[in-house]
N, CA, C and O atoms as a printed pandas DataFrame, in Angstrom:
     atom_number atom_name residue_name chain_id  residue_number  x_coord  y_coord  z_coord
0              1         N          UNK        A               1  173.668  -69.170   63.089
1              2        CA          UNK        A               1  174.344  -69.327   62.408
2              3         C          UNK        A               1  174.245  -70.306   61.404
3              4         O          UNK        A               1  175.156  -70.437   60.587
4              5         N          UNK        A               2  173.161  -71.059   61.373
5              6        CA          UNK        A               2  172.286  -71.177   60.309
6              7         C          UNK        A               2  172.395  -71.302   59.216
7              8         O          UNK        A               2  172.657  -72.212   58.430
8              9         N          UNK        A               3  171.874  -68.936   59.151
9             10        CA          UNK        A               3  171.963  -68.389   57.775
10            11         C          UNK        A               3  173.354  -67.645   57.233
11            12         O          UNK        A               3  173.491  -67.117   56.129
12            13         N          UNK        A               4  174.396  -67.743   58.342
13            14        CA          UNK        A               4  175.498  -66.838   57.785
14            15         C          UNK        A               4  176.561  -67.039   57.699
15            16         O          UNK        A               4  177.245  -67.126   58.719
16            17         N          UNK        A               5  177.122  -67.195   56.403
17            18        CA          UNK        A               5  178.341  -67.705   55.693
18            19         C          UNK        A               5  180.004  -67.613   56.560
19            20         O          UNK        A               5  180.665  -66.647   56.941
20            21         N          UNK        A               6  180.185  -68.765   56.608
21            22        CA          UNK        A               6  181.940  -68.892   57.892
22            23         C          UNK        A               6  182.682  -67.876   56.561
23            24         O          UNK        A               6  182.327  -67.858   55.383
24            25         N          UNK        A               7  183.752  -67.117   57.179
25            26        CA          UNK        A               7  183.867  -67.102   57.379
26            27         C          UNK        A               7  186.022  -67.770   57.373
27            28         O          UNK        A               7  186.570  -68.760   57.858
28            29         N          UNK        A               8  186.536  -66.592   56.579
29            30        CA          UNK        A               8  187.659  -67.241   56.164
30            31         C          UNK        A               8  188.423  -66.768   57.226
31            32         O          UNK        A               8  188.050  -65.814   57.909
32            33         N          UNK        A               9  190.352  -67.876   57.574
33            34        CA          UNK        A               9  191.186  -67.322   58.489
34            35         C          UNK        A               9  191.673  -65.316   58.662
35            36         O          UNK        A               9  192.092  -64.588   59.562
36            37         N          UNK        A              10  191.112  -65.097   56.554
37            38        CA          UNK        A              10  191.815  -63.515   56.685
38            39         C          UNK        A              10  190.970  -62.563   56.686
39            40         O          UNK        A              10  191.351  -61.434   56.995
40            41         N          UNK        A              11  189.470  -62.843   56.297
41            42        CA          UNK        A              11  188.178  -62.745   57.077
42            43         C          UNK        A              11  188.250  -61.882   57.989
43            44         O          UNK        A              11  188.224  -60.661   57.836
44            45         N          UNK        A              12  188.421  -62.978   59.817
45            46        CA          UNK        A              12  188.707  -62.691   60.790
46            47         C          UNK        A              12  189.754  -62.155   60.871
47            48         O          UNK        A              12  189.850  -61.430   61.861
48            49         N          UNK        A              13  190.588  -62.200   60.249
49            50        CA          UNK        A              13  192.523  -61.046   60.878
50            51         C          UNK        A              13  191.700  -60.338   60.484
51            52         O          UNK        A              13  191.282  -59.865   61.540
52            53         N          UNK        A              14  190.848  -59.672   59.319
53            54        CA          UNK        A              14  191.082  -58.345   59.009
54            55         C          UNK        A              14  190.191  -57.869   60.124
55            56         O          UNK        A              14  190.554  -57.226   61.110
56            57         N          UNK        A              15  188.934  -58.288   59.821
57            58        CA          UNK        A              15  187.870  -57.878   61.393
58            59         C          UNK        A              15  188.833  -57.952   62.768
59            60         O          UNK        A              15  188.438  -57.246   63.696
60            61         N          UNK        A              16  189.428  -58.332   62.878
61            62        CA          UNK        A              16  190.594  -58.289   63.964
62            63         C          UNK        A              16  191.270  -56.965   64.415
63            64         O          UNK        A              16  191.398  -56.406   65.504
64            65         N          UNK        A              17  191.690  -56.657   63.001
65            66        CA          UNK        A              17  192.660  -55.900   62.762
66            67         C          UNK        A              17  192.136  -54.069   63.005
67            68         O          UNK        A              17  192.412  -53.162   63.790
68            69         N          UNK        A              18  191.088  -54.307   61.586
69            70        CA          UNK        A              18  190.299  -52.965   62.078
70            71         C          UNK        A              18  189.493  -52.848   63.369
71            72         O          UNK        A              18  189.009  -51.739   63.597
72            73         N          UNK        A              19  189.307  -53.693   64.125
73            74        CA          UNK        A              19  188.661  -53.225   66.140
74            75         C          UNK        A              19  189.962  -52.962   66.866
75            76         O          UNK        A              19  190.329  -52.279   67.822
76            77         N          UNK        A              20  190.546  -53.871   65.923
77            78        CA          UNK        A              20  192.569  -52.867   66.835
78            79         C          UNK        A              20  192.852  -51.143   66.804
79            80         O          UNK        A              20  193.238  -50.406   67.712
80            81         N          UNK        A              21  192.579  -50.907   65.718
81            82        CA          UNK        A              21  192.240  -49.661   65.132
82            83         C          UNK        A              21  191.155  -49.079   65.574
83            84         O          UNK        A              21  191.083  -47.975   66.114
84            85         N          UNK        A              22  190.193  -49.918   65.316
85            86        CA          UNK        A              22  189.068  -47.979   65.538
86            87         C          UNK        A              22  189.404  -48.454   67.374
87            88         O          UNK        A              22  189.177  -47.379   67.930
88            89         N          UNK        A              23  189.798  -49.451   68.489
89            90        CA          UNK        A              23  189.539  -49.477   69.677
90            91         C          UNK        A              23  190.835  -48.150   70.574
91            92         O          UNK        A              23  190.849  -47.462   71.594
92            93         N          UNK        A              24  191.999  -48.508   69.054
93            94        CA          UNK        A              24  193.476  -47.954   69.110
94            95         C          UNK        A              24  192.864  -46.062   68.437
95            96         O          UNK        A              24  193.628  -45.096   68.437
96            97         N          UNK        A              25  191.833  -46.021   68.098
97            98        CA          UNK        A              25  191.655  -44.045   67.756
98            99         C          UNK        A              25  192.046  -44.319   66.596
99           100         O          UNK        A              25  192.630  -43.288   66.264
100          101         N          UNK        A              26  192.151  -45.441   65.264
101          102        CA          UNK        A              26  193.686  -44.660   63.962
102          103         C          UNK        A              26  192.470  -44.387   63.196
103          104         O          UNK        A              26  191.463  -45.042   63.463
104          105         N          UNK        A              27  192.440  -43.485   62.262
105          106        CA          UNK        A              27  191.210  -43.768   61.699
106          107         C          UNK        A              27  192.305  -44.836   60.514
107          108         O          UNK        A              27  193.478  -45.206   60.553
108          109         N          UNK        A              28  191.100  -45.035   59.497
109          110        CA          UNK        A              28  190.739  -46.132   58.265
110          111         C          UNK        A              28  191.004  -44.511   56.913
111          112         O          UNK        A              28  190.431  -43.471   56.590
112          113         N          UNK        A              29  192.547  -45.500   56.486
113          114        CA          UNK        A              29  192.318  -44.488   54.907
114          115         C          UNK        A              29  191.403  -44.373   54.487
115          116         O          UNK        A              29  190.505  -45.180   54.726
116          117         N          UNK        A              30  191.170  -42.952   53.395
117          118        CA          UNK        A              30  190.068  -42.376   53.240
118          119         C          UNK        A              30  191.406  -43.288   51.740
119          120         O          UNK        A              30  192.562  -43.708   51.700
120          121         N          UNK        A              31  189.522  -43.056   50.257
121          122        CA          UNK        A              31  189.553  -43.938   49.449
122          123         C          UNK        A              31  190.704  -42.357   48.995
123          124         O          UNK        A              31  190.906  -41.324   49.634
124          125         N          UNK        A              32  191.404  -42.974   47.219
125          126        CA          UNK        A              32  191.571  -41.494   46.811
126          127         C          UNK        A              32  190.878  -41.267   45.610
127          128         O          UNK        A              32  190.637  -42.113   44.749
128          129         N          UNK        A              33  190.484  -39.740   45.597
129          130        CA          UNK        A              33  189.493  -39.247   44.706
130          131         C          UNK        A              33  190.640  -39.269   43.020
131          132         O          UNK        A              33  191.835  -39.565   43.012
132          133         N          UNK        A              34  189.924  -38.926   41.967
133          134        CA          UNK        A              34  189.965  -39.679   40.270
134          135         C          UNK        A              34  191.254  -38.051   40.177
135          136         O          UNK        A              34  192.358  -38.088   39.633
136          137         N          UNK        A              35  190.644  -36.837   40.865
137          138        CA          UNK        A              35  192.342  -35.889   40.647
138          139         C          UNK        A              35  193.674  -36.346   42.081
139          140         O          UNK        A              35  194.869  -36.600   41.931
140          141         N          UNK        A              36  193.030  -36.310   43.096
141          142        CA          UNK        A              36  194.501  -37.151   43.930
142          143         C          UNK        A              36  194.603  -38.298   42.774
143          144         O          UNK        A              36  193.909  -37.669   41.976
144          145         N          UNK        A              37  194.834  -39.151   42.264
145          146        CA          UNK        A              37  195.100  -40.303   42.044
146          147         C          UNK        A              37  196.630  -39.890   40.987
147          148         O          UNK        A              37  197.816  -40.113   41.230
148          149         N          UNK        A              38  195.912  -39.150   39.661
149          150        CA          UNK        A              38  195.993  -37.707   38.544
150          151         C          UNK        A              38  197.550  -36.786   39.569
151          152         O          UNK        A              38  198.652  -36.264   39.399
152          153         N          UNK        A              39  196.977  -36.984   40.161
153          154        CA          UNK        A              39  197.540  -35.793   41.071
154          155         C          UNK        A              39  199.335  -36.434   41.180
155          156         O          UNK        A              39  200.383  -36.088   40.634
156          157         N          UNK        A              40  199.065  -37.217   41.908
157          158        CA          UNK        A              40  199.828  -38.528   42.542
158          159         C          UNK        A              40  201.075  -39.346   41.346
159          160         O          UNK        A              40  202.222  -39.409   41.790
160          161         N          UNK        A              41  200.929  -39.708   40.457
161          162        CA          UNK        A              41  200.779  -39.915   38.879
162          163         C          UNK        A              41  201.996  -38.952   38.376
163          164         O          UNK        A              41  203.167  -39.293   38.205
164          165         N          UNK        A              42  201.413  -37.647   38.181
165          166        CA          UNK        A              42  201.914  -36.696   37.571
166          167         C          UNK        A              42  203.498  -36.737   38.461
167          168         O          UNK        A              42  204.597  -37.056   38.006
168          169         N          UNK        A              43  202.993  -36.112   40.441
169          170        CA          UNK        A              43  203.588  -35.778   40.547
170          171         C          UNK        A              43  205.090  -37.520   40.644
171          172         O          UNK        A              43  206.254  -37.241   40.928
172          173         N          UNK        A              44  204.799  -38.607   40.442
173          174        CA          UNK        A              44  205.547  -39.986   40.897
174          175         C          UNK        A              44  206.104  -39.812   38.917
175          176         O          UNK        A              44  207.081  -40.424   38.486
176          177         N          UNK        A              45  205.546  -39.216   38.349
177          178        CA          UNK        A              45  206.152  -39.267   37.229
178          179         C          UNK        A              45  207.433  -38.353   37.014
179          180         O          UNK        A              45  208.565  -38.775   36.778
180          181         N          UNK        A              46  207.045  -37.007   37.140
181          182        CA          UNK        A              46  207.889  -36.279   37.572
182          183         C          UNK        A              46  209.084  -36.654   37.869
183          184         O          UNK        A              46  209.901  -36.804   36.961
184          185         N          UNK        A              47  209.505  -36.933   39.494
185          186        CA          UNK        A              47  210.393  -37.336   39.681
186          187         C          UNK        A              47  211.250  -38.496   39.188
187          188         O          UNK        A              47  212.460  -38.665   39.340
188          189         N          UNK        A              48  210.163  -39.417   38.432
189          190        CA          UNK        A              48  211.584  -39.907   37.735
190          191         C          UNK        A              48  211.505  -39.571   36.741
191          192         O          UNK        A              48  211.697  -40.660   36.200
192          193         N          UNK        A              49  211.393  -39.018   36.085
193          194        CA          UNK        A              49  212.142  -38.213   35.222
194          195         C          UNK        A              49  213.054  -37.109   35.878
195          196         O          UNK        A              49  214.087  -36.801   35.283
196          197         N          UNK        A              50  212.813  -36.648   36.771
197          198        CA          UNK        A              50  214.742  -36.574   37.578
198          199         C          UNK        A              50  214.907  -36.903   38.367
199          200         O          UNK        A              50  214.848  -35.963   39.160
200          201         N          UNK        A              51  215.240  -38.212   39.096
201          202        CA          UNK        A              51  215.701  -39.306   39.215
202          203         C          UNK        A              51  216.655  -40.102   38.142
203          204         O          UNK        A              51  217.688  -40.768   38.215
204          205         N          UNK        A              52  215.458  -39.536   36.759
205          206        CA          UNK        A              52  216.520  -40.240   35.705
206          207         C          UNK        A              52  217.933  -38.593   34.932
207          208         O          UNK        A              52  218.858  -38.709   34.128
208          209         N          UNK        A              53  217.674  -37.952   35.309
209          210        CA          UNK        A              53  218.578  -36.903   35.220
210          211         C          UNK        A              53  219.455  -36.569   35.436
211          212         O          UNK        A              53  220.486  -36.038   35.025
212          213         N          UNK        A              54  218.452  -37.323   36.971
213          214        CA          UNK        A              54  220.015  -37.444   37.901
214          215         C          UNK        A              54  220.770  -38.611   37.860
215          216         O          UNK        A              54  221.772  -38.375   38.535
216          217         N          UNK        A              55  220.830  -39.915   37.362
217          218        CA          UNK        A              55  220.898  -40.766   36.341
218          219         C          UNK        A              55  222.713  -40.960   35.680
219          220         O          UNK        A              55  223.854  -41.405   35.810
220          221         N          UNK        A              56  221.499  -40.024   34.765
221          222        CA          UNK        A              56  222.375  -39.180   33.423
222          223         C          UNK        A              56  223.637  -38.957   33.419
223          224         O          UNK        A              56  224.611  -39.470   32.868
224          225         N          UNK        A              57  223.343  -37.561   34.575
225          226        CA          UNK        A              57  224.130  -36.548   35.215
226          227         C          UNK        A              57  225.599  -37.341   35.953
227          228         O          UNK        A              57  226.741  -36.904   35.812
228          229         N          UNK        A              58  225.320  -38.272   36.547
229          230        CA          UNK        A              58  226.000  -39.459   37.005
230          231         C          UNK        A              58  226.760  -40.172   36.090
231          232         O          UNK        A              58  227.927  -40.473   36.338
232          233         N          UNK        A              59  226.349  -40.393   35.322
233          234        CA          UNK        A              59  227.396  -40.954   34.517
234          235         C          UNK        A              59  228.109  -40.486   33.631
235          236         O          UNK        A              59  228.974  -41.164   33.078
236          237         N          UNK        A              60  227.997  -39.899   33.493
237          238        CA          UNK        A              60  228.360  -38.025   32.667
238          239         C          UNK        A              60  229.953  -37.213   33.600
239          240         O          UNK        A              60  231.008  -36.662   33.287
240          241         N          UNK        A              61  229.552  -37.430   34.270
241          242        CA          UNK        A              61  230.633  -36.919   35.983
242          243         C          UNK        A              61  230.859  -38.414   36.254
243          244         O          UNK        A              61  229.687  -38.583   36.591
244          245         N          UNK        A              62  231.138  -39.052   36.323
245          246        CA          UNK        A              62  231.994  -40.803   36.490
246          247         C          UNK        A              62  233.132  -41.049   35.330
247          248         O          UNK        A              62  234.244  -41.576   35.330
248          249         N          UNK        A              63  232.261  -40.372   34.286
249          250        CA          UNK        A              63  233.378  -40.782   32.550
250          251         C          UNK        A              63  234.662  -39.480   32.693
251          252         O          UNK        A              63  235.797  -39.287   32.257
252          253         N          UNK        A              64  233.566  -38.710   33.677
253          254        CA          UNK        A              64  235.152  -36.946   33.213
254          255         C          UNK        A              64  235.956  -37.786   34.603
255          256         O          UNK        A              64  237.169  -37.984   34.543
256          257         N          UNK        A              65  235.155  -38.232   35.806
257          258        CA          UNK        A              65  236.523  -38.066   36.822
258          259         C          UNK        A              65  237.568  -39.427   36.330
259          260         O          UNK        A              65  237.506  -40.337   37.157
260          261         N          UNK        A              66  237.931  -39.542   35.872
261          262        CA          UNK        A              66  239.092  -40.361   35.501
262          263         C          UNK        A              66  239.131  -41.597   35.634
263          264         O          UNK        A              66  239.303  -42.436   34.750
264          265         N          UNK        A              67  238.960  -41.762   36.824
265          266        CA          UNK        A              67  239.034  -43.754   37.624
266          267         C          UNK        A              67  239.713  -42.588   38.694
267          268         O          UNK        A              67  240.809  -42.835   38.190
268          269         N          UNK        A              68  239.952  -41.823   39.443
269          270        CA          UNK        A              68  239.885  -40.677   40.791
270          271         C          UNK        A              68  238.691  -41.839   41.466
271          272         O          UNK        A              68  237.465  -41.889   41.356
272          273         N          UNK        A              69  240.042  -43.021   42.456
273          274        CA          UNK        A              69  238.757  -42.780   43.222
274          275         C          UNK        A              69  237.588  -41.862   44.080
275          276         O          UNK        A              69  236.363  -41.978   44.069
276          277         N          UNK        A              70  238.603  -40.751   44.947
277          278        CA          UNK        A              70  238.387  -40.091   45.930
278          279         C          UNK        A              70  236.973  -38.952   45.258
279          280         O          UNK        A              70  235.924  -38.613   45.805
280          281         N          UNK        A              71  237.496  -38.634   43.974
281          282        CA          UNK        A              71  236.494  -37.802   43.099
282          283         C          UNK        A              71  234.891  -38.914   42.877
283          284         O          UNK        A              71  233.702  -38.611   42.978
284          285         N          UNK        A              72  235.727  -40.539   42.472
285          286        CA          UNK        A              72  233.877  -41.319   42.041
286          287         C          UNK        A              72  233.110  -40.913   44.003
287          288         O          UNK        A              72  232.118  -40.282   44.365
288          289         N          UNK        A              73  233.968  -41.504   44.612
289          290        CA          UNK        A              73  233.230  -41.855   45.771
290          291         C          UNK        A              73  232.951  -40.092   46.626
291          292         O          UNK        A              73  232.171  -40.091   47.578
292          293         N          UNK        A              74  233.504  -38.954   46.281
293          294        CA          UNK        A              74  232.186  -37.244   45.909
294          295         C          UNK        A              74  230.909  -37.701   45.661
295          296         O          UNK        A              74  230.081  -37.929   46.543
296          297         N          UNK        A              75  230.655  -37.901   43.951
297          298        CA          UNK        A              75  229.865  -38.425   43.072
298          299         C          UNK        A              75  229.145  -38.998   43.362
299          300         O          UNK        A              75  228.050  -38.478   43.147
300          301         N          UNK        A              76  229.083  -40.190   43.925
301          302        CA          UNK        A              76  228.016  -40.777   45.198
302          303         C          UNK        A              76  227.645  -40.430   45.468
303          304         O          UNK        A              76  226.510  -40.067   45.157
304          305         N          UNK        A              77  228.418  -40.164   46.520
305          306        CA          UNK        A              77  227.796  -39.673   48.076
306          307         C          UNK        A              77  226.544  -38.217   46.970
307          308         O          UNK        A              77  225.415  -38.384   47.431
308          309         N          UNK        A              78  226.516  -37.681   46.450
309          310        CA          UNK        A              78  226.276  -36.537   45.836
310          311         C          UNK        A              78  225.111  -37.103   45.082
311          312         O          UNK        A              78  224.057  -36.478   45.199
312          313         N          UNK        A              79  225.116  -38.404   44.167
313          314        CA          UNK        A              79  223.783  -38.599   43.348
314          315         C          UNK        A              79  222.895  -39.504   44.799
315          316         O          UNK        A              79  221.786  -40.029   44.703
316          317         N          UNK        A              80  223.607  -39.473   45.832
317          318        CA          UNK        A              80  222.682  -40.108   46.775
318          319         C          UNK        A              80  222.390  -38.919   47.255
319          320         O          UNK        A              80  221.428  -38.614   46.551
320          321         N          UNK        A              81  222.580  -37.975   48.028
321          322        CA          UNK        A              81  222.242  -36.587   48.311
322          323         C          UNK        A              81  221.021  -36.495   47.402
323          324         O          UNK        A              81  219.935  -36.611   47.972
324          325         N          UNK        A              82  221.019  -36.329   46.241
325          326        CA          UNK        A              82  220.260  -35.815   45.323
326          327         C          UNK        A              82  218.861  -36.674   44.944
327          328         O          UNK        A              82  217.900  -36.106   44.424
328          329         N          UNK        A              83  218.862  -38.628   45.382
329          330        CA          UNK        A              83  218.259  -39.371   45.289
330          331         C          UNK        A              83  217.081  -39.152   46.439
331          332         O          UNK        A              83  215.876  -39.312   46.629
332          333         N          UNK        A              84  218.271  -38.680   47.057
333          334        CA          UNK        A              84  217.119  -38.688   48.610
334          335         C          UNK        A              84  215.803  -37.131   48.552
335          336         O          UNK        A              84  214.590  -36.924   48.581
336          337         N          UNK        A              85  216.764  -36.593   48.482
337          338        CA          UNK        A              85  215.798  -34.932   48.297
338          339         C          UNK        A              85  215.105  -35.238   47.379
339          340         O          UNK        A              85  214.013  -34.714   47.597
340          341         N          UNK        A              86  215.060  -36.027   46.048
341          342        CA          UNK        A              86  213.353  -36.189   45.209
342          343         C          UNK        A              86  212.799  -37.147   45.521
343          344         O          UNK        A              86  211.729  -37.425   44.980
344          345         N          UNK        A              87  213.427  -38.065   46.622
345          346        CA          UNK        A              87  212.010  -39.052   46.874
346          347         C          UNK        A              87  212.045  -38.398   48.233
347          348         O          UNK        A              87  212.216  -39.431   48.881
348          349         N          UNK        A              88  212.022  -37.768   48.834
349          350        CA          UNK        A              88  211.662  -36.649   50.111
350          351         C          UNK        A              88  210.813  -35.770   49.388
351          352         O          UNK        A              88  209.719  -35.427   49.836
352          353         N          UNK        A              89  211.188  -35.445   48.461
353          354        CA          UNK        A              89  210.329  -33.839   47.937
354          355         C          UNK        A              89  208.741  -34.870   47.460
355          356         O          UNK        A              89  207.673  -34.278   47.617
356          357         N          UNK        A              90  208.712  -35.668   47.161
357          358        CA          UNK        A              90  207.815  -36.943   46.513
358          359         C          UNK        A              90  207.155  -37.279   46.876
359          360         O          UNK        A              90  206.061  -37.133   46.331
360          361         N          UNK        A              91  207.280  -38.124   48.291
361          362        CA          UNK        A              91  206.929  -38.328   49.664
362          363         C          UNK        A              91  205.728  -37.318   50.062
363          364         O          UNK        A              91  204.518  -37.463   50.238
364          365         N          UNK        A              92  206.972  -35.808   50.144
365          366        CA          UNK        A              92  206.096  -35.443   51.137
366          367         C          UNK        A              92  204.845  -34.225   49.834
367          368         O          UNK        A              92  204.127  -33.337   50.296
368          369         N          UNK        A              93  204.897  -34.444   48.821
369          370        CA          UNK        A              93  204.510  -33.588   48.543
370          371         C          UNK        A              93  202.568  -34.969   47.308
371          372         O          UNK        A              93  201.524  -34.640   46.745
372          373         N          UNK        A              94  203.152  -36.074   47.537
373          374        CA          UNK        A              94  202.000  -37.488   47.279
374          375         C          UNK        A              94  201.351  -37.106   48.926
375          376         O          UNK        A              94  200.402  -36.323   48.877
376          377         N          UNK        A              95  201.729  -37.537   50.257
377          378        CA          UNK        A              95  201.482  -36.872   51.061
378          379         C          UNK        A              95  200.097  -35.471   51.628
379          380         O          UNK        A              95  198.940  -35.533   52.043
380          381         N          UNK        A              96  200.786  -34.686   51.416
381          382        CA          UNK        A              96  200.265  -33.069   50.837
382          383         C          UNK        A              96  199.184  -33.355   50.124
383          384         O          UNK        A              96  198.155  -33.364   50.799
384          385         N          UNK        A              97  199.015  -33.666   48.640
385          386        CA          UNK        A              97  197.989  -34.742   48.198
386          387         C          UNK        A              97  196.795  -35.153   48.495
387          388         O          UNK        A              97  195.727  -34.704   48.079
388          389         N          UNK        A              98  197.044  -36.308   49.470
389          390        CA          UNK        A              98  196.584  -37.159   50.406
390          391         C          UNK        A              98  195.969  -36.232   51.182
391          392         O          UNK        A              98  194.871  -36.176   50.628
392          393         N          UNK        A              99  195.921  -35.371   52.201
393          394        CA          UNK        A              99  196.346  -35.408   53.267
394          395         C          UNK        A              99  194.802  -34.220   53.587
395          396         O          UNK        A              99  194.585  -33.780   54.716
């Protein structure tokens, strides 16, 4: 103990979690390469552009709906589905890049 540096509670907790992961057979995530980071950033940028396009089209369609509650509800549901598809595709693309 004379030459050892005392560890903070955070460091001790992290060591316990790492040990627990090792005991349970989980692998630690690898660091991403520069190419992987660029690819992920590109996918995110494209997804953000697609989401912005969805929002613009949604606003345009809402204006054309003329206040019809049924039409508005349908447009809202379609918007949620479209956003979900884009977000799901992004998550899949990121997982593929990391994998």
